[in-house]
GUZA-857947 format. One record per residue (C-alpha): x, y, z; chain; residue number from 1; residue in one letter. Coordinates in steps of 0.5 Angstrom, whole numbers, plus 2048, in hexadecimal, padded with zeros to 3 digits. Example, Ala and Ser with C-alpha at 12.3 -4.5 7.8 and 13.67 -1.06 7.14 Angstrom:
! residues 2
<site xx="819" yy="7F7" zz="810" kette="A" nr="1" rest="A"/>
<site xx="81B" yy="7FE" zz="80E" kette="A" nr="2" rest="S"/>
! end
This chain:
! residues 279
<site xx="97C" yy="91A" zz="892" kette="A" nr="1" rest="A"/>
<site xx="977" yy="91A" zz="898" kette="A" nr="2" rest="L"/>
<site xx="976" yy="922" zz="897" kette="A" nr="3" rest="Y"/>
<site xx="96F" yy="921" zz="894" kette="A" nr="4" rest="P"/>
<site xx="96C" yy="91D" zz="89A" kette="A" nr="5" rest="W"/>
<site xx="96D" yy="923" zz="89F" kette="A" nr="6" rest="L"/>
<site xx="967" yy="925" zz="89B" kette="A" nr="7" rest="T"/>
<site xx="964" yy="91F" zz="899" kette="A" nr="8" rest="T"/>
<site xx="963" yy="91C" zz="8A1" kette="A" nr="9" rest="S"/>
<site xx="960" yy="923" zz="8A3" kette="A" nr="10" rest="Y"/>
<site xx="95B" yy="922" zz="89D" kette="A" nr="11" rest="L"/>
<site xx="959" yy="91B" zz="89E" kette="A" nr="12" rest="V"/>
<site xx="958" yy="91C" zz="8A5" kette="A" nr="13" rest="A"/>
<site xx="954" yy="922" zz="8A4" kette="A" nr="14" rest="S"/>
<site xx="950" yy="920" zz="89E" kette="A" nr="15" rest="T"/>
<site xx="94D" yy="91A" zz="8A2" kette="A" nr="16" rest="V"/>
<site xx="94C" yy="91E" zz="8A8" kette="A" nr="17" rest="M"/>
<site xx="948" yy="924" zz="8A5" kette="A" nr="18" rest="V"/>
<site xx="941" yy="920" zz="8A5" kette="A" nr="19" rest="P"/>
<site xx="942" yy="91C" zz="8AB" kette="A" nr="20" rest="I"/>
<site xx="943" yy="923" zz="8AF" kette="A" nr="21" rest="Y"/>
<site xx="93D" yy="926" zz="8AC" kette="A" nr="22" rest="G"/>
<site xx="939" yy="920" zz="8AF" kette="A" nr="23" rest="K"/>
<site xx="93C" yy="921" zz="8B6" kette="A" nr="24" rest="L"/>
<site xx="93B" yy="928" zz="8B6" kette="A" nr="25" rest="S"/>
<site xx="934" yy="927" zz="8B4" kette="A" nr="26" rest="D"/>
<site xx="933" yy="922" zz="8BA" kette="A" nr="27" rest="T"/>
<site xx="937" yy="925" zz="8BF" kette="A" nr="28" rest="Y"/>
<site xx="937" yy="92C" zz="8BE" kette="A" nr="29" rest="G"/>
<site xx="93C" yy="931" zz="8BA" kette="A" nr="30" rest="R"/>
<site xx="940" yy="934" zz="8C0" kette="A" nr="31" rest="K"/>
<site xx="943" yy="92D" zz="8C3" kette="A" nr="32" rest="P"/>
<site xx="944" yy="92A" zz="8BC" kette="A" nr="33" rest="V"/>
<site xx="948" yy="931" zz="8BA" kette="A" nr="34" rest="L"/>
<site xx="94C" yy="931" zz="8C0" kette="A" nr="35" rest="L"/>
<site xx="94E" yy="92A" zz="8C0" kette="A" nr="36" rest="V"/>
<site xx="950" yy="92B" zz="8B8" kette="A" nr="37" rest="A"/>
<site xx="954" yy="931" zz="8BA" kette="A" nr="38" rest="I"/>
<site xx="958" yy="92D" zz="8C0" kette="A" nr="39" rest="G"/>
<site xx="959" yy="927" zz="8BB" kette="A" nr="40" rest="I"/>
<site xx="95C" yy="92C" zz="8B6" kette="A" nr="41" rest="F"/>
<site xx="960" yy="930" zz="8BB" kette="A" nr="42" rest="L"/>
<site xx="963" yy="929" zz="8BD" kette="A" nr="43" rest="A"/>
<site xx="965" yy="927" zz="8B6" kette="A" nr="44" rest="G"/>
<site xx="968" yy="92E" zz="8B5" kette="A" nr="45" rest="S"/>
<site xx="96D" yy="92D" zz="8BB" kette="A" nr="46" rest="V"/>
<site xx="96E" yy="926" zz="8B9" kette="A" nr="47" rest="L"/>
<site xx="970" yy="928" zz="8B2" kette="A" nr="48" rest="C"/>
<site xx="975" yy="92D" zz="8B5" kette="A" nr="49" rest="G"/>
<site xx="978" yy="928" zz="8B9" kette="A" nr="50" rest="V"/>
<site xx="979" yy="923" zz="8B4" kette="A" nr="51" rest="S"/>
<site xx="980" yy="920" zz="8B4" kette="A" nr="52" rest="P"/>
<site xx="97F" yy="91C" zz="8AD" kette="A" nr="53" rest="T"/>
<site xx="97B" yy="91D" zz="8A7" kette="A" nr="54" rest="T"/>
<site xx="976" yy="917" zz="8A9" kette="A" nr="55" rest="G"/>
<site xx="974" yy="91A" zz="8AF" kette="A" nr="56" rest="T"/>
<site xx="973" yy="920" zz="8AC" kette="A" nr="57" rest="L"/>
<site xx="96E" yy="91D" zz="8A7" kette="A" nr="58" rest="I"/>
<site xx="96B" yy="919" zz="8AD" kette="A" nr="59" rest="A"/>
<site xx="96A" yy="920" zz="8B0" kette="A" nr="60" rest="A"/>
<site xx="967" yy="923" zz="8AA" kette="A" nr="61" rest="R"/>
<site xx="962" yy="91E" zz="8AA" kette="A" nr="62" rest="A"/>
<site xx="960" yy="920" zz="8B1" kette="A" nr="63" rest="V"/>
<site xx="960" yy="927" zz="8AF" kette="A" nr="64" rest="Q"/>
<site xx="95B" yy="925" zz="8A9" kette="A" nr="65" rest="G"/>
<site xx="956" yy="921" zz="8AE" kette="A" nr="66" rest="L"/>
<site xx="955" yy="928" zz="8B2" kette="A" nr="67" rest="G"/>
<site xx="955" yy="92C" zz="8AC" kette="A" nr="68" rest="A"/>
<site xx="94F" yy="929" zz="8A9" kette="A" nr="69" rest="A"/>
<site xx="94B" yy="92B" zz="8AF" kette="A" nr="70" rest="G"/>
<site xx="94D" yy="932" zz="8AE" kette="A" nr="71" rest="L"/>
<site xx="94B" yy="932" zz="8A7" kette="A" nr="72" rest="F"/>
<site xx="944" yy="92F" zz="8A9" kette="A" nr="73" rest="T"/>
<site xx="943" yy="933" zz="8AF" kette="A" nr="74" rest="S"/>
<site xx="944" yy="93A" zz="8AB" kette="A" nr="75" rest="A"/>
<site xx="93F" yy="939" zz="8A6" kette="A" nr="76" rest="F"/>
<site xx="93A" yy="935" zz="8AB" kette="A" nr="77" rest="A"/>
<site xx="93A" yy="93B" zz="8B0" kette="A" nr="78" rest="V"/>
<site xx="939" yy="940" zz="8AB" kette="A" nr="79" rest="I"/>
<site xx="932" yy="93C" zz="8A9" kette="A" nr="80" rest="A"/>
<site xx="930" yy="93B" zz="8B0" kette="A" nr="81" rest="D"/>
<site xx="931" yy="943" zz="8B2" kette="A" nr="82" rest="I"/>
<site xx="92F" yy="947" zz="8AC" kette="A" nr="83" rest="F"/>
<site xx="929" yy="946" zz="8A7" kette="A" nr="84" rest="P"/>
<site xx="929" yy="944" zz="8A0" kette="A" nr="85" rest="P"/>
<site xx="929" yy="94B" zz="89D" kette="A" nr="86" rest="A"/>
<site xx="92F" yy="94D" zz="8A1" kette="A" nr="87" rest="V"/>
<site xx="933" yy="947" zz="8A1" kette="A" nr="88" rest="R"/>
<site xx="937" yy="948" zz="89A" kette="A" nr="89" rest="G"/>
<site xx="93A" yy="94F" zz="89D" kette="A" nr="90" rest="K"/>
<site xx="93D" yy="94B" zz="8A3" kette="A" nr="91" rest="Y"/>
<site xx="93F" yy="945" zz="89F" kette="A" nr="92" rest="T"/>
<site xx="942" yy="94A" zz="89B" kette="A" nr="93" rest="G"/>
<site xx="946" yy="94D" zz="8A1" kette="A" nr="94" rest="L"/>
<site xx="949" yy="946" zz="8A2" kette="A" nr="95" rest="V"/>
<site xx="94B" yy="945" zz="89B" kette="A" nr="96" rest="G"/>
<site xx="94E" yy="94C" zz="89B" kette="A" nr="97" rest="A"/>
<site xx="953" yy="94A" zz="8A1" kette="A" nr="98" rest="V"/>
<site xx="954" yy="944" zz="89D" kette="A" nr="99" rest="F"/>
<site xx="956" yy="948" zz="897" kette="A" nr="100" rest="G"/>
<site xx="95A" yy="94C" zz="89B" kette="A" nr="101" rest="L"/>
<site xx="95E" yy="947" zz="89F" kette="A" nr="102" rest="S"/>
<site xx="95F" yy="943" zz="898" kette="A" nr="103" rest="S"/>
<site xx="963" yy="94A" zz="896" kette="A" nr="104" rest="V"/>
<site xx="967" yy="94B" zz="89C" kette="A" nr="105" rest="V"/>
<site xx="968" yy="944" zz="89F" kette="A" nr="106" rest="G"/>
<site xx="96D" yy="942" zz="89A" kette="A" nr="107" rest="P"/>
<site xx="971" yy="948" zz="89B" kette="A" nr="108" rest="L"/>
<site xx="971" yy="948" zz="8A2" kette="A" nr="109" rest="A"/>
<site xx="972" yy="941" zz="8A3" kette="A" nr="110" rest="G"/>
<site xx="978" yy="942" zz="89E" kette="A" nr="111" rest="G"/>
<site xx="97B" yy="947" zz="8A3" kette="A" nr="112" rest="F"/>
<site xx="97A" yy="943" zz="8A9" kette="A" nr="113" rest="I"/>
<site xx="97D" yy="93D" zz="8A6" kette="A" nr="114" rest="T"/>
<site xx="983" yy="941" zz="8A4" kette="A" nr="115" rest="D"/>
<site xx="984" yy="945" zz="8AA" kette="A" nr="116" rest="R"/>
<site xx="982" yy="941" zz="8B0" kette="A" nr="117" rest="F"/>
<site xx="981" yy="93A" zz="8AD" kette="A" nr="118" rest="G"/>
<site xx="97C" yy="935" zz="8AA" kette="A" nr="119" rest="W"/>
<site xx="97A" yy="933" zz="8B1" kette="A" nr="120" rest="H"/>
<site xx="977" yy="93A" zz="8B2" kette="A" nr="121" rest="W"/>
<site xx="972" yy="93A" zz="8AC" kette="A" nr="122" rest="V"/>
<site xx="96E" yy="935" zz="8B1" kette="A" nr="123" rest="F"/>
<site xx="96F" yy="938" zz="8B8" kette="A" nr="124" rest="F"/>
<site xx="96C" yy="93F" zz="8B5" kette="A" nr="125" rest="V"/>
<site xx="966" yy="93B" zz="8B5" kette="A" nr="126" rest="N"/>
<site xx="966" yy="93A" zz="8BD" kette="A" nr="127" rest="V"/>
<site xx="965" yy="941" zz="8BF" kette="A" nr="128" rest="P"/>
<site xx="960" yy="943" zz="8BA" kette="A" nr="129" rest="I"/>
<site xx="95C" yy="93C" zz="8BC" kette="A" nr="130" rest="G"/>
<site xx="95C" yy="93E" zz="8C3" kette="A" nr="131" rest="A"/>
<site xx="959" yy="944" zz="8C1" kette="A" nr="132" rest="L"/>
<site xx="953" yy="941" zz="8BD" kette="A" nr="133" rest="A"/>
<site xx="952" yy="93C" zz="8C3" kette="A" nr="134" rest="V"/>
<site xx="951" yy="942" zz="8C8" kette="A" nr="135" rest="W"/>
<site xx="94C" yy="945" zz="8C3" kette="A" nr="136" rest="F"/>
<site xx="948" yy="93F" zz="8C2" kette="A" nr="137" rest="V"/>
<site xx="948" yy="93D" zz="8C9" kette="A" nr="138" rest="S"/>
<site xx="946" yy="944" zz="8CB" kette="A" nr="139" rest="A"/>
<site xx="942" yy="947" zz="8C6" kette="A" nr="140" rest="R"/>
<site xx="93F" yy="941" zz="8C1" kette="A" nr="141" rest="M"/>
<site xx="938" yy="93E" zz="8C3" kette="A" nr="142" rest="P"/>
<site xx="937" yy="937" zz="8C3" kette="A" nr="143" rest="R"/>
<site xx="933" yy="936" zz="8BD" kette="A" nr="144" rest="L"/>
<site xx="930" yy="930" zz="8BA" kette="A" nr="145" rest="G"/>
<site xx="930" yy="929" zz="8BD" kette="A" nr="146" rest="G"/>
<site xx="92A" yy="926" zz="8C1" kette="A" nr="147" rest="H"/>
<site xx="92B" yy="926" zz="8C8" kette="A" nr="148" rest="P"/>
<site xx="928" yy="91F" zz="8CB" kette="A" nr="149" rest="G"/>
<site xx="927" yy="91C" zz="8C5" kette="A" nr="150" rest="E"/>
<site xx="92B" yy="916" zz="8C4" kette="A" nr="151" rest="K"/>
<site xx="930" yy="917" zz="8BE" kette="A" nr="152" rest="P"/>
<site xx="92F" yy="913" zz="8B8" kette="A" nr="153" rest="R"/>
<site xx="936" yy="912" zz="8B4" kette="A" nr="154" rest="L"/>
<site xx="937" yy="90F" zz="8AE" kette="A" nr="155" rest="D"/>
<site xx="93D" yy="90B" zz="8B0" kette="A" nr="156" rest="L"/>
<site xx="93D" yy="906" zz="8AA" kette="A" nr="157" rest="L"/>
<site xx="93C" yy="90C" zz="8A5" kette="A" nr="158" rest="G"/>
<site xx="942" yy="90F" zz="8A8" kette="A" nr="159" rest="A"/>
<site xx="946" yy="909" zz="8A7" kette="A" nr="160" rest="F"/>
<site xx="944" yy="908" zz="8A0" kette="A" nr="161" rest="W"/>
<site xx="946" yy="90F" zz="89F" kette="A" nr="162" rest="L"/>
<site xx="94D" yy="90E" zz="8A1" kette="A" nr="163" rest="V"/>
<site xx="94E" yy="908" zz="89D" kette="A" nr="164" rest="V"/>
<site xx="94B" yy="90B" zz="897" kette="A" nr="165" rest="A"/>
<site xx="950" yy="912" zz="898" kette="A" nr="166" rest="V"/>
<site xx="956" yy="90F" zz="89B" kette="A" nr="167" rest="V"/>
<site xx="958" yy="90A" zz="896" kette="A" nr="168" rest="P"/>
<site xx="956" yy="90E" zz="890" kette="A" nr="169" rest="L"/>
<site xx="95B" yy="914" zz="892" kette="A" nr="170" rest="L"/>
<site xx="960" yy="90F" zz="894" kette="A" nr="171" rest="L"/>
<site xx="960" yy="90C" zz="88D" kette="A" nr="172" rest="A"/>
<site xx="960" yy="913" zz="88A" kette="A" nr="173" rest="L"/>
<site xx="966" yy="915" zz="88E" kette="A" nr="174" rest="S"/>
<site xx="96A" yy="90F" zz="88D" kette="A" nr="175" rest="L"/>
<site xx="968" yy="90E" zz="885" kette="A" nr="176" rest="G"/>
<site xx="96D" yy="910" zz="880" kette="A" nr="177" rest="R"/>
<site xx="96D" yy="90E" zz="878" kette="A" nr="178" rest="S"/>
<site xx="96F" yy="908" zz="875" kette="A" nr="179" rest="E"/>
<site xx="976" yy="908" zz="874" kette="A" nr="180" rest="G"/>
<site xx="978" yy="90E" zz="878" kette="A" nr="181" rest="A"/>
<site xx="97D" yy="90E" zz="87D" kette="A" nr="182" rest="E"/>
<site xx="97B" yy="90C" zz="884" kette="A" nr="183" rest="P"/>
<site xx="97C" yy="912" zz="889" kette="A" nr="184" rest="V"/>
<site xx="983" yy="912" zz="88D" kette="A" nr="185" rest="A"/>
<site xx="986" yy="916" zz="892" kette="A" nr="186" rest="G"/>
<site xx="988" yy="916" zz="899" kette="A" nr="187" rest="P"/>
<site xx="983" yy="912" zz="89D" kette="A" nr="188" rest="G"/>
<site xx="97F" yy="90F" zz="897" kette="A" nr="189" rest="A"/>
<site xx="980" yy="908" zz="896" kette="A" nr="190" rest="G"/>
<site xx="97F" yy="905" zz="88F" kette="A" nr="191" rest="P"/>
<site xx="978" yy="904" zz="890" kette="A" nr="192" rest="A"/>
<site xx="976" yy="90B" zz="891" kette="A" nr="193" rest="S"/>
<site xx="972" yy="90B" zz="88B" kette="A" nr="194" rest="S"/>
<site xx="96F" yy="906" zz="887" kette="A" nr="195" rest="H"/>
<site xx="96C" yy="906" zz="87F" kette="A" nr="196" rest="A"/>
<site xx="965" yy="907" zz="87E" kette="A" nr="197" rest="W"/>
<site xx="964" yy="900" zz="87C" kette="A" nr="198" rest="T"/>
<site xx="968" yy="8FD" zz="882" kette="A" nr="199" rest="S"/>
<site xx="965" yy="8F8" zz="886" kette="A" nr="200" rest="P"/>
<site xx="965" yy="8FD" zz="88C" kette="A" nr="201" rest="R"/>
<site xx="962" yy="902" zz="888" kette="A" nr="202" rest="S"/>
<site xx="95C" yy="8FE" zz="885" kette="A" nr="203" rest="L"/>
<site xx="95B" yy="8FB" zz="88C" kette="A" nr="204" rest="A"/>
<site xx="95A" yy="902" zz="88F" kette="A" nr="205" rest="L"/>
<site xx="956" yy="905" zz="88A" kette="A" nr="206" rest="F"/>
<site xx="952" yy="8FE" zz="88A" kette="A" nr="207" rest="G"/>
<site xx="951" yy="8FF" zz="892" kette="A" nr="208" rest="L"/>
<site xx="94F" yy="907" zz="891" kette="A" nr="209" rest="A"/>
<site xx="94A" yy="905" zz="88C" kette="A" nr="210" rest="L"/>
<site xx="947" yy="8FF" zz="891" kette="A" nr="211" rest="A"/>
<site xx="947" yy="904" zz="896" kette="A" nr="212" rest="G"/>
<site xx="943" yy="909" zz="892" kette="A" nr="213" rest="T"/>
<site xx="93E" yy="904" zz="890" kette="A" nr="214" rest="L"/>
<site xx="93D" yy="902" zz="897" kette="A" nr="215" rest="L"/>
<site xx="93D" yy="909" zz="89A" kette="A" nr="216" rest="F"/>
<site xx="937" yy="90B" zz="895" kette="A" nr="217" rest="L"/>
<site xx="933" yy="905" zz="897" kette="A" nr="218" rest="R"/>
<site xx="934" yy="906" zz="89E" kette="A" nr="219" rest="T"/>
<site xx="932" yy="90E" zz="89D" kette="A" nr="220" rest="E"/>
<site xx="92C" yy="90C" zz="899" kette="A" nr="221" rest="R"/>
<site xx="929" yy="907" zz="89F" kette="A" nr="222" rest="R"/>
<site xx="92C" yy="90B" zz="8A5" kette="A" nr="223" rest="A"/>
<site xx="927" yy="90E" zz="8AA" kette="A" nr="224" rest="E"/>
<site xx="92B" yy="914" zz="8AB" kette="A" nr="225" rest="D"/>
<site xx="931" yy="914" zz="8A6" kette="A" nr="226" rest="P"/>
<site xx="938" yy="918" zz="8A6" kette="A" nr="227" rest="V"/>
<site xx="936" yy="91B" zz="89F" kette="A" nr="228" rest="I"/>
<site xx="92F" yy="91C" zz="89C" kette="A" nr="229" rest="D"/>
<site xx="930" yy="919" zz="895" kette="A" nr="230" rest="L"/>
<site xx="929" yy="91D" zz="893" kette="A" nr="231" rest="G"/>
<site xx="92D" yy="923" zz="894" kette="A" nr="232" rest="L"/>
<site xx="931" yy="921" zz="88D" kette="A" nr="233" rest="F"/>
<site xx="92A" yy="921" zz="889" kette="A" nr="234" rest="R"/>
<site xx="92A" yy="929" zz="88A" kette="A" nr="235" rest="K"/>
<site xx="92D" yy="92C" zz="884" kette="A" nr="236" rest="R"/>
<site xx="930" yy="932" zz="888" kette="A" nr="237" rest="V"/>
<site xx="934" yy="92D" zz="88D" kette="A" nr="238" rest="V"/>
<site xx="936" yy="929" zz="888" kette="A" nr="239" rest="S"/>
<site xx="939" yy="92E" zz="883" kette="A" nr="240" rest="L"/>
<site xx="93C" yy="932" zz="889" kette="A" nr="241" rest="S"/>
<site xx="940" yy="92B" zz="88C" kette="A" nr="242" rest="I"/>
<site xx="942" yy="92A" zz="884" kette="A" nr="243" rest="A"/>
<site xx="945" yy="931" zz="884" kette="A" nr="244" rest="A"/>
<site xx="948" yy="931" zz="88B" kette="A" nr="245" rest="T"/>
<site xx="94C" yy="92A" zz="889" kette="A" nr="246" rest="F"/>
<site xx="94F" yy="92E" zz="882" kette="A" nr="247" rest="V"/>
<site xx="951" yy="934" zz="886" kette="A" nr="248" rest="L"/>
<site xx="954" yy="930" zz="88C" kette="A" nr="249" rest="G"/>
<site xx="958" yy="92C" zz="887" kette="A" nr="250" rest="A"/>
<site xx="95B" yy="932" zz="883" kette="A" nr="251" rest="G"/>
<site xx="95C" yy="935" zz="88A" kette="A" nr="252" rest="F"/>
<site xx="95F" yy="930" zz="88E" kette="A" nr="253" rest="L"/>
<site xx="964" yy="92E" zz="888" kette="A" nr="254" rest="S"/>
<site xx="967" yy="934" zz="888" kette="A" nr="255" rest="A"/>
<site xx="967" yy="935" zz="88F" kette="A" nr="256" rest="V"/>
<site xx="96B" yy="92E" zz="890" kette="A" nr="257" rest="V"/>
<site xx="96F" yy="92E" zz="889" kette="A" nr="258" rest="F"/>
<site xx="972" yy="936" zz="888" kette="A" nr="259" rest="L"/>
<site xx="975" yy="936" zz="88F" kette="A" nr="260" rest="P"/>
<site xx="979" yy="930" zz="88E" kette="A" nr="261" rest="L"/>
<site xx="97B" yy="932" zz="887" kette="A" nr="262" rest="F"/>
<site xx="97D" yy="939" zz="889" kette="A" nr="263" rest="M"/>
<site xx="982" yy="937" zz="88F" kette="A" nr="264" rest="V"/>
<site xx="985" yy="930" zz="88C" kette="A" nr="265" rest="N"/>
<site xx="985" yy="932" zz="884" kette="A" nr="266" rest="V"/>
<site xx="985" yy="93A" zz="884" kette="A" nr="267" rest="A"/>
<site xx="989" yy="93A" zz="88A" kette="A" nr="268" rest="G"/>
<site xx="986" yy="940" zz="88E" kette="A" nr="269" rest="V"/>
<site xx="985" yy="941" zz="895" kette="A" nr="270" rest="S"/>
<site xx="97F" yy="93F" zz="899" kette="A" nr="271" rest="A"/>
<site xx="97D" yy="946" zz="899" kette="A" nr="272" rest="T"/>
<site xx="97E" yy="947" zz="892" kette="A" nr="273" rest="R"/>
<site xx="97A" yy="941" zz="890" kette="A" nr="274" rest="A"/>
<site xx="974" yy="944" zz="895" kette="A" nr="275" rest="G"/>
<site xx="974" yy="94A" zz="891" kette="A" nr="276" rest="L"/>
<site xx="974" yy="947" zz="88B" kette="A" nr="277" rest="T"/>
<site xx="96E" yy="943" zz="88D" kette="A" nr="278" rest="M"/>
<site xx="96B" yy="94A" zz="88F" kette="A" nr="279" rest="T"/>
! end
């Protein structure tokens, strides 16, 4: 019953933090922000590995998401800082290729590790890889970005309204169910683990998300240095790219979240076989 929250908590945290990390790295430089993000991600990975209950695992996944947002933002910002536009596509493509390869190898490796060593080690395996990344970034990466000596101008109000816009929306979508459907039940899930779309709680969450969105847009239009420059969305290339990414992400994440659950709990296969099916 709580399984979707292992993904949702991660996505809620990372969704909110992506634009905030971008602004922080513009202000303080890519390198220190990237190192902090890696540190948070590794701390979240360790907390996930030692979690004794599903609730603590969900909270630890949120910590992981807080760090992962910085990794995602910095990867592309660093490419834009180092390389001219004519060759950025090639290096962005390399990042995409690594993501594609990991999407193929990851489920199989994760299933094998789960069957042989236990699910805890799916998270612990991040630690040595992350430690290598910390060494490499510390030793070889230039600072990039930032304005030394300049007082940072952070749009804290805009960041706050972004949180109010995104978190209630994702909570409402995660907890919602069709009218007449049975509430989600299972170990650790109380009777209020899901709510009808038209229930007072769901409507309140949607209303809060709408209010947060409107206040965020109003704040960003007036902010001297906004978290997100709304003028970007008037550019057709940007708006169409974001729309395409939204559709692809919805399809990709639906499969990644649902299929392993189905294969293990319905088809009755091992975690390794489920990972092979994903591949």
